[in-house]
C-alpha positions as CSV (number, residue, x, y, z in Angstrom):
1,X,57.0,3.6,20.4
2,X,54.0,5.9,19.1
3,X,53.0,4.8,15.6
4,X,54.5,1.2,15.7
5,X,51.3,-1.1,15.2
6,X,51.3,-4.0,17.1
7,X,53.0,-7.3,15.8
8,X,50.7,-10.1,14.4
9,X,51.3,-13.7,15.0
10,X,49.6,-16.7,13.1
11,X,49.1,-16.4,9.3
12,X,46.7,-14.3,7.4
13,X,44.3,-14.5,4.4
14,X,45.6,-11.5,2.7
15,X,49.1,-10.5,2.0
16,X,50.8,-7.3,3.4
17,X,51.0,-6.9,-0.7
18,X,47.4,-6.9,-1.0
19,X,46.6,-5.1,2.0
20,X,49.0,-2.1,0.7
21,X,46.8,-2.0,-2.6
22,X,43.8,-1.7,-1.4
23,X,44.5,0.9,0.9
24,X,46.6,2.6,-2.6
25,X,43.2,1.7,-4.0
26,X,40.6,3.2,-1.5
27,X,43.6,6.6,-1.4
28,X,45.8,7.4,-4.6
29,X,47.4,10.2,-3.0
30,X,47.4,8.3,0.8
31,X,50.7,8.8,2.6
32,X,52.9,6.0,3.7
33,X,52.2,7.0,6.9
34,X,48.7,6.7,6.5
35,X,48.9,3.3,5.0
36,X,51.1,1.9,7.0
37,X,48.6,2.9,10.4
38,X,45.6,1.2,8.2
39,X,47.8,-1.9,7.6
40,X,49.5,-2.1,10.8
41,X,52.6,-2.4,9.3
42,X,56.2,0.1,9.9
43,X,56.7,3.0,7.2
44,X,59.8,0.8,5.7
45,X,57.6,-2.2,5.2
46,X,55.6,0.3,3.6
47,X,57.8,1.6,1.1
48,X,59.8,-1.7,0.3
49,X,56.1,-3.0,-0.6
50,X,55.7,-0.1,-2.8
51,X,59.2,-1.1,-4.2
52,X,57.9,-4.6,-4.8
53,X,55.2,-3.1,-6.6
54,X,56.3,-0.9,-8.8
55,X,59.2,-3.3,-9.8
56,X,56.7,-5.6,-11.0
57,X,54.7,-3.0,-12.8
58,X,51.7,-3.1,-10.9
59,X,51.8,0.5,-9.5
60,X,53.1,3.8,-10.3
61,X,53.6,7.0,-8.9
62,X,53.5,10.7,-9.8
63,X,55.7,13.4,-7.7
64,X,53.5,16.4,-7.1
65,X,54.8,18.6,-4.8
66,X,55.7,17.1,-2.4
67,X,52.5,14.4,-2.4
68,X,52.7,11.0,-4.1
69,X,50.1,10.1,-6.6
70,X,49.6,6.3,-6.5
71,X,48.2,4.6,-9.9
72,X,47.9,1.4,-10.4
73,X,47.5,-0.9,-13.1
74,X,44.0,-2.4,-13.3
75,X,44.4,-4.8,-16.1
76,X,48.1,-6.4,-14.4
77,X,47.7,-10.5,-13.9
78,X,47.9,-12.0,-10.9
79,X,51.2,-13.2,-10.1
80,X,50.2,-16.9,-8.7
81,X,49.9,-19.7,-11.8
82,X,46.5,-20.6,-9.5
83,X,45.3,-17.2,-10.1
84,X,46.2,-17.3,-13.5
85,X,43.9,-14.6,-15.5
86,X,42.8,-13.0,-12.7
87,X,43.7,-9.9,-12.6
88,X,44.7,-6.7,-10.2
89,X,40.9,-4.8,-10.5
90,X,39.6,-8.1,-10.3
91,X,41.2,-8.9,-5.9
92,X,40.7,-4.9,-5.5
93,X,36.7,-5.2,-6.5
94,X,36.5,-8.0,-3.9
95,X,38.5,-5.9,-0.8
96,X,36.9,-3.5,-1.5
97,X,33.4,-4.6,-1.2
98,X,34.6,-6.3,1.6
99,X,35.6,-3.3,3.2
100,X,31.8,-2.1,2.2
101,X,30.3,-5.1,4.0
102,X,32.4,-4.7,7.3
103,X,30.9,-1.1,7.8
104,X,27.4,-2.6,7.9
105,X,27.3,-6.1,8.4
106,X,26.9,-6.1,12.3
107,X,23.2,-4.2,11.4
108,X,22.4,-6.3,8.1
109,X,19.8,-9.4,9.4
110,X,20.1,-12.6,7.4
111,X,24.2,-12.8,7.4
112,X,25.3,-15.6,7.2
113,X,28.3,-16.5,9.7
114,X,31.1,-18.4,10.1
115,X,30.8,-21.9,11.7
116,X,33.1,-23.6,13.5
């Protein structure tokens, strides 16, 4: 089926909620279809995640014609007790920085590499 992301097995460091939030931070008027493709999720999964984020106050949207424009509350504190005091803005700054680094990483000499 076209447009359905490949399934992923195993665990990951980021939740799908964090991925969707980062995709929206990158483009506040992104379509659900585009967010789903970027995050390798189904459109239905992205719709549910957006509903979760809106319900808990991390995200809101306004309808402009046929387009949704999303607004993230950067001051909202992360939910898990281990991240007490950390804000959405702090999380997104790490994810956005990572995205920029990923584009330039192979050509950067002296960049530390993970070892096993």
